[in-house]
Backbone bond lengths (Angstrom), bond angles and torsions (degrees), N, CA, C in turn:
res aa  C-N    CA-C-N  psi(-1)  N-CA   C-N-CA  omega(-1)  CA-C   N-CA-C  phi
1 M - - - 1.471 - - 1.515 108.96 -
2 R 1.315 116.25 123.91 1.458 120.21 -178.48 1.514 109.98 -73.41
3 P 1.327 118.02 129.16 1.457 120.26 177.91 1.522 111.47 -63.19
4 S 1.328 115.46 149.95 1.451 119.62 176.63 1.517 110.10 -70.02
5 R 1.343 114.95 163.12 1.471 119.64 177.32 1.521 110.72 -58.38
6 R 1.332 116.10 -37.69 1.459 119.21 179.88 1.530 110.60 -65.37
7 A 1.355 115.97 -38.02 1.460 118.80 179.13 1.509 111.51 -66.57
8 L 1.348 115.95 -34.24 1.456 119.80 -179.77 1.518 111.85 -70.50
9 L 1.303 117.00 -37.32 1.459 120.73 -171.03 1.531 112.49 -123.48
10 G 1.346 116.11 18.28 1.455 119.62 -167.21 1.505 116.66 -76.82
11 A 1.314 113.94 -162.83 1.457 120.77 -174.37 1.515 111.16 -68.46
12 T 1.308 115.87 157.54 1.455 120.99 -178.72 1.514 110.36 -71.93
13 L 1.339 115.44 159.70 1.453 121.25 179.42 1.527 110.78 -67.22
14 A 1.312 115.22 145.29 1.454 119.57 171.04 1.522 107.03 -80.26
15 A 1.329 116.93 107.51 1.470 121.03 -174.40 1.507 109.15 -140.35
16 P 1.339 117.16 154.42 1.461 119.37 177.90 1.510 111.77 -62.63
17 A 1.290 116.64 152.40 1.460 120.37 176.76 1.514 109.32 -63.75
18 Y 1.343 115.96 153.46 1.455 119.59 -178.26 1.535 111.51 -59.37
19 A 1.320 117.51 -30.21 1.460 120.05 -179.22 1.528 111.50 -64.34
20 Q 1.351 116.97 -24.17 1.444 121.00 -179.03 1.529 112.22 -96.30
21 A 1.330 116.95 -3.77 1.454 121.62 -174.02 1.522 110.70 -80.87
22 P 1.348 117.00 163.01 1.460 119.95 -179.90 1.518 111.24 -68.59
23 A 1.330 115.14 165.29 1.470 120.86 -179.82 1.520 109.09 -77.57
24 W 1.282 114.73 73.69 1.465 122.42 177.51 1.526 107.93 -141.14
25 P 1.319 118.99 139.06 1.462 128.42 -2.57 1.534 111.16 -86.37
26 T 1.308 115.01 151.14 1.465 120.80 174.98 1.521 111.51 -111.56
27 R 1.337 116.52 -4.40 1.454 122.42 179.27 1.528 108.34 -139.30
28 P 1.341 119.02 164.37 1.469 120.75 176.02 1.528 111.34 -55.50
29 V 1.318 115.18 146.60 1.460 122.49 -177.85 1.522 109.07 -113.48
30 R 1.326 116.71 134.37 1.459 121.76 176.98 1.532 109.62 -100.61
31 L 1.328 116.24 130.58 1.456 122.32 174.56 1.520 107.40 -111.08
32 V 1.323 116.46 107.06 1.458 121.84 -176.33 1.522 110.17 -82.51
33 V 1.334 116.13 126.62 1.464 123.12 173.10 1.528 106.52 -108.09
34 P 1.332 119.37 118.46 1.467 120.60 -173.69 1.529 113.75 -82.51
35 F 1.320 116.58 27.64 1.460 123.11 178.55 1.526 108.75 -130.92
36 A 1.329 116.03 162.74 1.458 121.19 175.71 1.528 110.12 -66.27
37 G 1.323 116.52 159.12 1.451 121.04 179.73 1.517 112.54 -67.72
38 G 1.326 115.21 155.65 1.453 120.99 173.86 1.511 116.14 100.46
39 G 1.333 118.64 -18.20 1.448 121.19 178.59 1.511 111.70 -83.51
40 S 1.322 116.25 177.56 1.461 119.77 -176.49 1.529 111.85 -66.33
41 S 1.339 117.92 -33.40 1.459 119.86 177.37 1.519 110.48 -62.68
42 D 1.327 116.39 -44.61 1.461 121.60 179.27 1.528 110.88 -65.24
43 L 1.327 117.36 -44.19 1.463 120.46 -176.25 1.521 111.85 -66.74
44 T 1.334 117.04 -42.44 1.461 118.80 178.95 1.528 110.59 -65.68
45 A 1.333 117.20 -37.14 1.465 120.11 178.44 1.525 111.15 -64.25
46 R 1.320 117.26 -39.26 1.468 120.11 -178.69 1.528 111.34 -70.22
47 L 1.318 117.32 -38.80 1.460 119.78 176.53 1.530 110.57 -62.74
48 L 1.318 115.59 -44.86 1.458 120.45 -178.97 1.532 110.77 -66.22
49 S 1.332 117.04 -42.20 1.466 120.43 -178.01 1.519 112.31 -62.63
50 A 1.325 116.00 -39.28 1.467 119.02 178.70 1.524 110.64 -61.68
51 K 1.321 116.56 -40.96 1.459 120.15 179.17 1.530 111.09 -68.95
52 L 1.335 117.46 -41.56 1.458 121.05 -179.50 1.524 111.76 -64.39
53 T 1.332 116.67 -33.32 1.459 120.41 177.48 1.523 110.34 -58.23
54 G 1.324 116.33 -43.55 1.458 120.44 178.51 1.511 112.97 -69.90
55 L 1.325 117.14 -36.91 1.463 120.26 -176.83 1.529 112.72 -73.80
56 L 1.332 116.63 -37.52 1.461 120.10 -170.56 1.525 114.10 -108.41
57 G 1.336 117.38 -4.27 1.453 119.63 169.47 1.509 117.04 78.33
58 Q 1.338 117.50 9.21 1.459 122.04 173.63 1.535 108.05 -132.78
59 P 1.348 116.92 150.86 1.470 118.46 178.88 1.530 111.75 -63.96
60 F 1.323 115.85 132.31 1.461 122.49 170.28 1.524 106.48 -105.91
61 V 1.318 115.72 114.58 1.460 122.22 -170.87 1.522 109.77 -110.75
62 V 1.332 117.28 124.17 1.458 121.44 177.14 1.521 109.04 -80.48
63 E 1.320 115.64 131.46 1.461 122.22 -179.68 1.525 108.63 -124.94
64 N 1.318 117.53 113.65 1.465 121.78 179.61 1.526 109.63 -83.32
65 R 1.321 115.76 122.47 1.466 121.92 175.93 1.527 107.94 -128.97
66 A 1.339 115.08 77.86 1.459 120.99 -178.21 1.522 110.19 -79.98
67 G 1.330 115.35 165.18 1.453 121.21 176.66 1.512 111.73 127.50
68 G 1.328 114.80 153.40 1.461 119.74 177.20 1.501 113.38 62.30
69 G 1.348 117.20 32.48 1.457 119.41 -179.57 1.510 112.24 61.81
70 S 1.331 116.94 33.09 1.473 126.66 179.34 1.525 112.67 86.29
71 T 1.331 118.36 0.14 1.471 119.69 -178.70 1.524 112.84 -82.54
72 T 1.342 118.61 -22.87 1.459 120.56 -177.23 1.529 111.17 -63.96
73 G 1.323 116.54 -53.30 1.459 120.20 179.07 1.514 112.45 -65.89
74 T 1.333 116.05 -35.59 1.460 120.17 179.79 1.525 110.61 -64.81
75 D 1.335 116.46 -44.50 1.460 120.60 178.73 1.535 111.07 -64.70
76 Y 1.327 116.25 -35.02 1.464 119.89 177.91 1.534 110.82 -58.63
77 V 1.331 116.75 -44.82 1.465 119.72 179.71 1.526 110.68 -69.58
78 A 1.337 116.69 -38.65 1.467 119.69 179.34 1.520 111.41 -56.98
79 K 1.333 116.57 -33.00 1.460 121.08 -176.56 1.533 112.56 -99.63
80 S 1.328 117.69 7.46 1.462 121.54 178.80 1.530 110.69 -81.60
81 A 1.320 115.22 157.28 1.468 119.85 178.09 1.528 110.39 -63.72
82 P 1.327 118.23 136.10 1.474 121.52 -178.90 1.522 111.57 -82.59
83 N 1.332 115.95 60.56 1.459 120.65 -172.92 1.523 113.77 -112.07
84 G 1.348 116.96 10.12 1.458 119.72 177.40 1.509 114.07 81.74
85 E 1.339 117.75 14.69 1.455 120.15 -179.50 1.523 113.70 -109.48
86 V 1.330 117.84 -15.17 1.467 121.90 -179.69 1.522 108.95 -134.36
87 F 1.341 115.76 128.17 1.457 122.16 177.96 1.522 108.95 -132.77
88 L 1.321 115.41 168.39 1.466 122.24 -178.91 1.509 110.37 -118.38
89 Q 1.343 117.17 133.44 1.456 118.63 160.90 1.520 106.28 -90.88
90 G 1.309 115.46 95.78 1.460 121.67 179.64 1.512 110.48 -87.51
91 G 1.319 114.94 -174.46 1.452 120.20 179.88 1.513 109.77 -173.69
92 L 1.307 115.64 -171.26 1.457 121.14 -175.52 1.522 112.35 -56.97
93 T 1.346 117.44 -45.16 1.465 119.21 -173.45 1.521 113.10 -64.62
94 P 1.347 119.97 -57.19 1.465 117.92 -177.26 1.523 114.93 -74.51
95 M 1.346 117.35 -23.95 1.456 119.77 -173.06 1.528 114.25 -98.67
96 A 1.330 118.24 -16.52 1.463 119.98 -179.26 1.529 111.48 -132.12
97 L 1.328 117.79 -55.61 1.462 119.77 -177.83 1.521 111.92 -61.48
98 A 1.324 117.16 -38.17 1.463 120.79 -177.73 1.522 112.28 -60.19
99 V 1.323 117.69 -27.55 1.464 121.00 179.90 1.524 110.45 -61.53
100 G 1.322 116.81 -35.25 1.454 120.35 179.25 1.515 113.89 -89.60
101 I 1.328 117.23 -19.30 1.465 120.95 -174.16 1.520 112.58 -84.86
102 Y 1.339 116.03 -43.30 1.466 120.62 -169.85 1.527 111.03 -98.92
103 R 1.325 115.39 125.11 1.469 119.73 176.31 1.529 111.19 -64.18
104 N 1.332 115.69 -36.50 1.463 120.84 -176.07 1.531 109.99 -125.05
105 L 1.318 115.84 60.01 1.459 120.27 178.68 1.525 108.58 -61.79
106 P 1.336 118.72 126.72 1.462 119.97 -172.64 1.526 114.88 -77.08
107 Y 1.302 118.26 1.12 1.456 121.88 178.48 1.513 109.43 -143.23
108 D 1.311 116.02 161.25 1.464 122.77 175.24 1.531 107.04 -114.29
109 P 1.347 117.81 116.08 1.473 118.88 -175.65 1.517 114.51 -57.38
110 L 1.323 117.92 -33.42 1.459 120.84 -177.87 1.524 112.63 -86.57
111 R 1.327 117.22 -30.76 1.465 120.26 -177.46 1.524 112.91 -87.27
112 D 1.328 116.30 -37.76 1.467 120.95 -169.54 1.522 114.23 -95.62
113 F 1.322 117.16 -0.24 1.460 120.94 -179.73 1.522 110.77 -133.13
114 T 1.313 114.81 155.66 1.460 121.83 168.57 1.523 107.79 -112.86
115 A 1.320 116.88 121.84 1.467 121.35 178.99 1.522 109.59 -69.06
116 I 1.328 116.29 137.68 1.469 120.68 178.26 1.529 110.36 -111.36
117 A 1.338 117.21 -61.75 1.464 120.05 -178.34 1.514 109.87 -164.20
118 P 1.342 117.50 142.50 1.457 119.48 169.47 1.527 109.13 -75.04
119 T 1.316 116.67 158.92 1.464 119.63 -179.68 1.524 112.82 -122.17
120 A 1.331 118.11 -43.52 1.467 119.96 -174.53 1.515 110.92 -146.62
121 F 1.312 115.55 140.88 1.463 122.66 174.47 1.527 107.93 -99.78
122 V 1.333 116.90 137.50 1.461 121.24 -174.44 1.530 110.02 -122.52
123 P 1.324 118.11 91.54 1.469 119.61 174.86 1.524 109.68 -69.93
124 L 1.318 116.41 149.00 1.458 120.92 -176.51 1.524 111.73 -114.43
125 A 1.317 114.27 163.87 1.469 121.69 179.57 1.518 108.29 -141.10
126 I 1.323 115.89 161.03 1.462 120.70 174.10 1.522 108.52 -111.73
127 A 1.336 114.15 132.14 1.468 120.89 178.00 1.523 109.05 -124.32
128 I 1.328 115.78 144.66 1.463 121.30 178.64 1.527 109.22 -115.18
129 N 1.324 116.24 152.30 1.454 120.21 174.76 1.525 109.41 -61.04
130 A 1.319 116.62 142.04 1.468 121.12 -174.08 1.527 113.18 -62.83
131 Q 1.337 117.50 -20.39 1.464 120.35 -179.19 1.524 113.45 -85.74
132 V 1.315 117.55 -8.36 1.468 120.32 176.50 1.528 108.59 -63.66
133 P 1.341 118.66 131.00 1.469 120.79 -176.04 1.531 113.05 -76.67
134 A 1.313 115.69 63.30 1.463 121.94 176.61 1.513 107.59 -149.38
135 R 1.314 116.92 132.85 1.460 121.42 -176.56 1.521 112.97 -89.14
136 D 1.329 116.36 -23.27 1.463 119.25 -176.37 1.523 109.74 -151.87
137 A 1.336 115.95 -176.34 1.457 120.87 -175.05 1.527 112.29 -63.29
138 R 1.317 116.91 -43.53 1.464 118.99 -177.03 1.529 110.90 -64.56
139 E 1.322 117.73 -40.43 1.458 120.13 177.75 1.527 110.79 -66.33
140 F 1.324 116.89 -36.68 1.449 119.55 -179.88 1.528 111.05 -68.83
141 I 1.317 116.77 -40.26 1.468 120.38 177.08 1.523 110.32 -60.63
142 T 1.326 116.95 -44.29 1.463 121.12 177.29 1.523 110.86 -59.90
143 L 1.322 116.58 -41.31 1.463 121.82 179.89 1.528 111.13 -63.61
144 L 1.315 116.79 -44.63 1.460 120.07 179.93 1.522 111.69 -64.22
145 R 1.314 116.46 -42.25 1.464 119.73 -179.17 1.526 111.96 -64.65
146 A 1.319 115.85 -34.96 1.466 120.11 -177.47 1.527 113.38 -81.07
147 N 1.340 117.15 -12.17 1.467 120.51 -175.19 1.526 110.42 -134.69
148 P 1.338 117.85 70.84 1.465 119.67 -177.14 1.536 112.01 -58.94
149 N 1.348 114.31 131.28 1.465 123.12 176.72 1.533 115.02 61.39
150 R 1.318 117.27 13.02 1.463 119.21 175.88 1.533 110.86 -82.14
151 Y 1.320 116.35 -29.52 1.459 120.71 -176.50 1.529 110.68 -103.87
152 F 1.323 115.74 155.40 1.459 122.42 -175.75 1.536 109.61 -118.40
153 F 1.318 115.43 142.49 1.458 118.14 171.81 1.523 108.93 -119.79
154 G 1.322 115.21 145.64 1.451 120.86 -177.80 1.512 111.99 -108.08
155 S 1.322 115.49 160.07 1.458 121.15 174.17 1.522 108.44 -148.80
156 A 1.331 115.57 169.50 1.462 121.06 178.61 1.516 112.05 -82.62
157 G 1.327 117.96 10.73 1.453 121.54 176.64 1.514 111.63 148.59
158 I 1.319 115.64 157.24 1.462 120.87 177.93 1.524 109.52 -60.64
159 G 1.331 115.36 128.14 1.452 120.49 178.83 1.511 115.43 82.54
160 S 1.327 117.95 1.99 1.468 120.32 176.39 1.524 109.45 -69.29
161 S 1.327 115.88 164.93 1.473 118.67 179.74 1.522 110.69 -60.49
162 G 1.346 117.26 -36.89 1.458 120.11 177.72 1.515 112.54 -63.15
163 H 1.318 117.20 -39.45 1.460 121.86 177.63 1.527 110.75 -62.95
164 I 1.328 116.34 -52.18 1.462 119.93 -174.33 1.533 111.17 -68.46
165 C 1.336 117.35 -38.98 1.469 119.11 179.82 1.524 111.45 -68.72
166 S 1.332 117.64 -38.09 1.466 119.87 176.61 1.528 110.38 -65.26
167 S 1.319 116.29 -40.90 1.464 120.51 178.11 1.529 111.03 -63.19
168 N 1.337 116.45 -40.57 1.455 121.11 177.87 1.531 110.86 -64.57
169 F 1.333 116.41 -39.52 1.466 121.23 176.19 1.533 110.59 -58.39
170 L 1.325 117.23 -46.86 1.462 121.27 -179.58 1.522 111.16 -63.29
171 T 1.333 116.62 -40.36 1.457 119.98 178.58 1.517 111.24 -62.92
172 Q 1.325 116.46 -42.63 1.463 119.73 -177.69 1.521 112.80 -67.06
173 I 1.328 117.45 -31.89 1.476 118.85 -178.86 1.526 111.88 -94.33
174 G 1.325 117.68 -3.85 1.455 120.73 178.92 1.514 113.26 70.57
175 A 1.335 116.31 45.55 1.468 120.81 -178.74 1.522 109.44 -132.16
176 R 1.339 115.35 166.58 1.464 120.64 178.85 1.524 109.61 -129.62
177 A 1.326 115.65 140.64 1.459 122.12 175.98 1.518 107.67 -149.32
178 E 1.315 116.95 154.82 1.456 122.04 -177.50 1.531 110.84 -84.08
179 H 1.321 115.75 137.97 1.461 121.31 179.22 1.526 110.78 -92.59
180 V 1.348 115.66 133.72 1.460 121.84 175.77 1.530 107.69 -123.04
181 P 1.335 117.62 105.38 1.471 119.74 178.54 1.527 111.19 -82.29
182 F 1.321 116.40 142.97 1.467 122.20 176.96 1.522 109.08 -118.97
183 R 1.315 115.65 170.20 1.466 120.76 -179.60 1.525 109.80 -93.50
184 G 1.310 114.97 65.48 1.453 120.08 177.49 1.520 113.37 108.10
185 G 1.358 114.02 171.45 1.453 120.76 -174.82 1.510 113.97 -66.67
186 A 1.327 118.61 -37.26 1.467 120.65 -175.95 1.529 110.99 -59.91
187 E 1.325 117.11 -46.29 1.464 120.53 179.01 1.522 110.90 -64.84
188 L 1.322 116.25 -39.95 1.467 120.53 179.76 1.520 111.34 -61.55
189 Y 1.334 117.69 -47.28 1.459 120.54 -176.15 1.527 110.80 -63.54
190 L 1.320 116.65 -39.44 1.462 120.02 178.82 1.521 110.73 -64.58
191 A 1.320 117.03 -42.23 1.465 120.73 179.12 1.519 111.60 -64.19
192 L 1.342 116.66 -39.07 1.459 120.41 178.61 1.521 110.61 -65.98
193 Q 1.320 117.48 -43.06 1.461 121.40 179.51 1.527 111.58 -63.09
194 K 1.322 116.81 -36.58 1.470 121.60 -178.54 1.523 112.91 -80.67
195 G 1.336 116.66 -13.56 1.455 119.56 -177.70 1.513 113.71 86.49
196 E 1.339 117.09 13.51 1.456 120.01 177.22 1.526 110.88 -71.25
197 V 1.336 117.11 -24.98 1.459 123.02 167.73 1.522 107.33 -126.97
198 S 1.315 115.85 153.12 1.467 120.13 -174.99 1.519 113.09 -86.66
199 F 1.335 117.04 -31.55 1.462 118.27 179.85 1.513 110.90 -154.08
200 A 1.334 114.59 165.26 1.458 122.03 179.56 1.516 109.16 -156.16
201 T 1.328 115.25 162.52 1.459 122.63 178.74 1.521 109.48 -118.36
202 D 1.330 116.63 130.60 1.460 121.21 177.67 1.522 107.82 -165.18
203 A 1.327 116.75 -177.75 1.461 121.00 178.87 1.530 110.13 -62.08
204 P 1.329 118.39 139.61 1.464 121.17 -175.86 1.520 114.00 -54.21
205 L 1.338 116.44 -41.63 1.458 118.25 -174.85 1.528 112.72 -76.81
206 V 1.334 117.38 -11.78 1.471 119.99 170.14 1.521 109.60 -67.01
207 F 1.327 115.43 -38.54 1.462 120.45 -176.69 1.524 113.45 -82.73
208 K 1.325 116.93 -19.49 1.469 119.73 -173.00 1.526 113.41 -55.85
209 P 1.353 121.01 -48.23 1.472 119.57 179.39 1.527 112.53 -62.09
210 M 1.328 117.29 -33.77 1.467 120.69 178.23 1.529 110.56 -68.25
211 Q 1.325 115.54 -37.23 1.460 118.78 177.30 1.523 110.83 -67.37
212 E 1.318 115.98 -42.25 1.466 119.49 179.12 1.524 111.86 -64.15
213 A 1.335 116.83 -26.92 1.461 121.19 177.77 1.529 112.35 -86.14
214 G 1.340 116.84 0.34 1.459 120.49 178.30 1.514 114.08 78.51
215 Q 1.334 117.68 17.33 1.462 120.59 -176.65 1.522 112.94 -93.74
216 V 1.324 117.52 -28.92 1.459 121.37 179.77 1.522 109.53 -138.47
217 R 1.340 114.60 167.25 1.458 121.84 170.81 1.520 107.76 -126.19
218 I 1.327 116.58 124.85 1.463 120.44 175.52 1.518 106.85 -82.31
219 I 1.336 116.57 119.72 1.465 118.59 -171.63 1.524 113.46 -97.24
220 F 1.340 118.19 -24.73 1.466 119.42 170.76 1.511 109.47 -166.99
221 V 1.329 115.33 161.27 1.457 123.16 177.18 1.522 109.00 -118.42
222 A 1.328 115.66 143.96 1.464 120.49 -179.78 1.523 109.46 -93.72
223 T 1.322 115.80 62.02 1.461 122.52 -179.06 1.520 108.84 -127.23
224 E 1.334 116.47 162.85 1.459 120.14 -179.76 1.520 111.47 -69.68
225 S 1.305 116.30 -32.67 1.468 121.06 177.91 1.520 108.51 -136.51
226 R 1.311 116.59 167.41 1.454 120.20 -177.16 1.529 111.00 -64.04
227 V 1.328 115.35 148.10 1.456 121.53 179.87 1.526 108.63 -76.46
228 P 1.340 118.66 125.11 1.473 120.25 -177.15 1.527 114.16 -53.84
229 A 1.337 117.08 -34.59 1.463 119.98 -179.24 1.526 112.72 -76.30
230 L 1.346 116.31 -11.52 1.469 121.57 -179.39 1.528 108.90 -135.72
231 P 1.317 118.17 61.63 1.468 120.90 -171.50 1.524 114.49 -63.79
232 E 1.333 116.74 -19.41 1.478 120.46 -178.51 1.523 112.75 -83.62
233 V 1.334 117.68 -10.85 1.466 121.33 -174.65 1.533 109.57 -91.31
234 P 1.343 118.86 123.40 1.467 120.98 -178.73 1.522 111.93 -73.75
235 T 1.322 115.40 163.09 1.463 121.07 174.24 1.530 109.32 -85.99
236 A 1.332 115.16 167.27 1.469 119.68 177.67 1.526 110.60 -59.03
237 R 1.319 116.04 -40.67 1.466 119.54 -179.35 1.524 111.36 -63.05
238 E 1.311 117.35 -37.74 1.464 120.90 -179.11 1.523 112.70 -65.13
239 I 1.338 117.36 -26.22 1.478 118.82 179.61 1.528 111.36 -98.40
240 G 1.331 116.92 9.60 1.455 120.25 174.23 1.512 116.24 99.36
241 L 1.335 118.31 3.46 1.465 121.39 178.77 1.531 108.92 -96.76
242 E 1.310 115.32 75.07 1.459 121.65 -173.10 1.527 112.69 -61.66
243 N 1.329 117.53 -35.73 1.456 121.12 -172.11 1.530 113.71 -104.81
244 F 1.325 117.11 9.40 1.461 118.88 -178.15 1.520 110.51 -74.69
245 R 1.315 115.49 130.57 1.463 121.86 175.11 1.519 108.41 -122.38
246 G 1.306 116.29 123.91 1.449 121.18 178.15 1.511 109.16 -139.09
247 H 1.314 116.62 102.77 1.455 119.28 -178.50 1.524 109.82 -157.27
248 S 1.301 114.88 166.19 1.446 123.28 169.16 1.527 106.56 -137.65
249 W 1.320 117.20 -178.14 1.456 121.50 179.57 1.520 108.37 -164.60
250 Y 1.328 114.93 162.79 1.460 121.41 175.76 1.523 108.59 -126.00
251 G 1.321 115.47 154.11 1.453 119.92 177.69 1.517 110.87 -166.73
252 I 1.314 116.17 163.96 1.463 122.41 -174.99 1.530 110.59 -102.31
253 Y 1.331 114.47 133.36 1.462 122.34 179.87 1.517 109.98 -129.27
254 A 1.338 115.34 151.17 1.459 122.81 174.08 1.516 109.13 -113.43
255 P 1.335 117.47 155.53 1.465 118.50 171.13 1.532 110.00 -58.84
256 A 1.320 116.48 141.99 1.467 119.94 178.01 1.520 109.81 -55.21
257 G 1.319 115.89 140.93 1.457 121.07 -179.89 1.515 113.99 96.49
258 T 1.332 117.09 -4.22 1.461 119.89 175.98 1.529 108.85 -63.38
259 P 1.334 118.41 132.54 1.470 120.36 -175.93 1.530 113.23 -54.64
260 R 1.317 114.40 140.36 1.465 120.77 -176.40 1.519 113.00 -58.67
261 P 1.326 120.96 -39.54 1.468 118.79 178.95 1.528 112.89 -60.80
262 I 1.335 117.55 -33.40 1.468 120.06 176.94 1.520 109.78 -68.13
263 I 1.326 116.67 -43.30 1.471 120.67 179.21 1.522 110.13 -58.23
264 D 1.319 117.01 -47.99 1.463 120.43 -176.50 1.529 111.66 -67.38
265 R 1.318 116.54 -40.08 1.469 119.39 179.31 1.520 110.71 -66.06
266 F 1.322 116.36 -42.45 1.463 120.44 179.86 1.526 110.28 -65.37
267 A 1.333 117.65 -41.49 1.463 121.11 178.91 1.524 111.14 -59.62
268 A 1.334 116.59 -42.94 1.464 120.37 179.15 1.522 111.04 -64.83
269 A 1.341 116.76 -40.12 1.465 120.17 -179.77 1.523 111.61 -67.56
270 I 1.340 117.11 -39.77 1.467 120.86 177.85 1.529 109.73 -61.96
271 D 1.337 115.75 -43.71 1.457 118.45 -179.27 1.525 111.08 -64.01
272 E 1.334 116.30 -39.31 1.467 119.29 178.03 1.529 110.52 -65.20
273 A 1.326 116.85 -41.04 1.465 120.53 179.06 1.523 111.15 -62.60
274 L 1.312 116.52 -42.11 1.469 120.50 -179.03 1.526 111.96 -70.90
275 G 1.321 116.92 -16.28 1.459 120.55 176.31 1.509 113.72 -81.89
276 D 1.326 117.43 -9.00 1.459 120.87 178.33 1.531 109.73 -66.51
277 P 1.339 119.04 125.75 1.473 120.77 -178.33 1.520 113.43 -57.67
278 N 1.330 117.52 -34.12 1.460 119.80 178.87 1.523 111.78 -67.67
279 I 1.340 116.28 -40.64 1.469 120.15 176.69 1.530 109.70 -63.55
280 Q 1.323 116.15 -45.68 1.460 119.57 -179.73 1.523 111.03 -60.23
281 A 1.333 116.48 -41.74 1.471 119.81 -179.37 1.524 111.24 -64.78
282 R 1.330 117.44 -41.85 1.455 120.72 179.88 1.526 111.49 -66.46
283 F 1.316 116.33 -41.31 1.462 119.33 178.04 1.536 110.55 -63.73
284 E 1.324 116.44 -41.86 1.467 120.16 178.87 1.525 110.61 -62.84
285 E 1.335 117.44 -38.69 1.464 120.93 177.85 1.526 111.25 -58.81
286 M 1.323 117.05 -33.74 1.460 121.23 -179.90 1.526 112.33 -86.09
287 G 1.332 116.47 -1.46 1.464 119.47 -178.85 1.517 112.78 76.52
288 T 1.335 117.23 23.80 1.461 121.99 -178.91 1.529 109.56 -127.04
289 P 1.322 118.94 78.08 1.467 120.61 -176.70 1.522 112.07 -59.65
290 V 1.341 115.18 146.51 1.465 119.91 -178.02 1.524 110.58 -68.36
291 M 1.344 114.63 154.06 1.461 122.11 176.30 1.526 106.82 -115.63
292 R 1.317 116.43 104.75 1.460 121.07 -177.23 1.524 110.99 -113.87
293 G 1.353 114.00 165.06 1.454 119.88 172.20 1.512 114.55 80.44
294 W 1.329 117.57 20.57 1.464 121.50 -178.10 1.523 109.91 -102.64
295 T 1.327 117.40 135.31 1.457 121.24 169.41 1.532 108.51 -83.23
296 P 1.334 118.06 159.31 1.466 119.42 174.16 1.525 112.98 -56.29
297 A 1.317 117.98 -38.53 1.467 120.66 -179.65 1.524 111.07 -64.56
298 R 1.303 116.76 -41.26 1.463 119.70 178.98 1.528 110.67 -66.33
299 F 1.330 117.04 -39.50 1.459 120.11 178.80 1.526 110.77 -64.96
300 N 1.333 117.19 -37.62 1.455 120.19 176.86 1.528 111.15 -64.01
301 D 1.339 116.66 -41.73 1.470 120.41 177.51 1.526 111.03 -63.35
302 Y 1.334 116.17 -37.71 1.467 120.85 178.02 1.523 110.42 -61.88
303 L 1.332 117.15 -43.66 1.460 120.02 178.15 1.523 110.50 -61.44
304 R 1.310 117.17 -42.60 1.459 120.58 179.30 1.535 110.52 -59.61
305 D 1.330 116.50 -42.68 1.468 120.92 179.05 1.529 111.32 -66.84
306 E 1.323 117.41 -39.01 1.461 120.63 -179.83 1.531 111.22 -66.05
307 I 1.324 117.05 -40.00 1.466 120.02 176.60 1.528 109.91 -61.31
308 A 1.323 116.76 -44.59 1.465 120.95 -179.11 1.526 111.58 -63.18
309 F 1.339 117.17 -35.00 1.464 120.11 -178.71 1.526 112.12 -78.26
310 W 1.338 117.22 -46.09 1.461 120.54 -169.09 1.520 114.50 -83.97
311 V 1.320 118.39 -32.57 1.468 118.82 -175.88 1.531 112.41 -58.84
312 P 1.341 120.73 -43.61 1.472 118.60 175.56 1.532 113.00 -59.94
313 L 1.340 117.65 -35.08 1.461 119.93 178.37 1.532 110.76 -69.74
314 V 1.325 116.37 -37.01 1.472 119.39 175.99 1.516 109.71 -61.08
315 R 1.294 117.19 -47.17 1.468 120.78 -177.53 1.514 111.81 -66.59
316 A 1.336 115.98 -34.75 1.466 119.34 176.62 1.518 111.84 -67.04
317 S 1.332 116.69 -27.92 1.465 120.46 -179.43 1.521 112.56 -75.25
318 G 1.326 116.50 -18.41 1.455 120.68 -177.53 1.522 113.41 84.69
319 A 1.333 117.98 2.60 1.465 121.10 179.83 1.521 109.36 -72.72
320 Q 1.311 115.73 119.75 1.452 119.01 178.56 1.513 110.51 -155.40
321 V 1.323 115.60 141.09 1.458 122.53 178.66 1.520 107.18 -127.70
322 N 1.324 116.60 132.04 1.462 120.72 -179.74 1.529 111.37 -74.68
């Protein structure tokens, strides 16, 4: 369920003043990102960590632990001591999609973590290689329907948000195309530019430079309204996909058992950091608007709802890892 605009940019959390908060942190804090460096998850974590360092008086250090389709770093945090020194920047893939992908997922997102706060919402878009003989979304849909399995779509890996959203798109339009997984976004973008795959799903502003270079065409965005940086690109609803949902998100989690005063203090600090106009501007530049005004309980309920929504779509896609 996509958060409302008010939820994304809303009022700050009702939290105790820092003077009343526990003596935390007293040592450097590690924020584990379960993806390789350079992607939007990594960049948003680094922006947030720099701000938190100033607010809380201890270094917040981003630690990339990629592998296992984002499950390696996530499992590492799940099994870390709940002492306020290690946290996770989780997101849709490791916290919801993985539940449907992995037969033997080594952690339970709801049991093994305590939700603290969401940080960024990531709306997605579909882009096609510029050589595909379709000028817009409707022509591309017609092309896919008329040529089952002739076209290929790429993703940053089996079970990634791009994989599942592209699969959901095909299901909704009643078409079939072959999936080609790559080892991360860099390989995917190069393949899309070269025409080795016909289309892919990712954040709209990831595709914008490729479109400006004449390499791809963004055919629609999965947002409630058009993206200001791409005013010519229609929304899914405008092209007739009323029920299409394509998004991801990021948020901060602690190992289960982390003391409640630390959770509440950290949640208040995250909300204050996300209220900084410079942070908001940088997140908007990346196409990942901040998510403010959430309590830990509300964020936990959101994760529960996301698992319930996405896991059936994962299973329908056939994406599974033993």
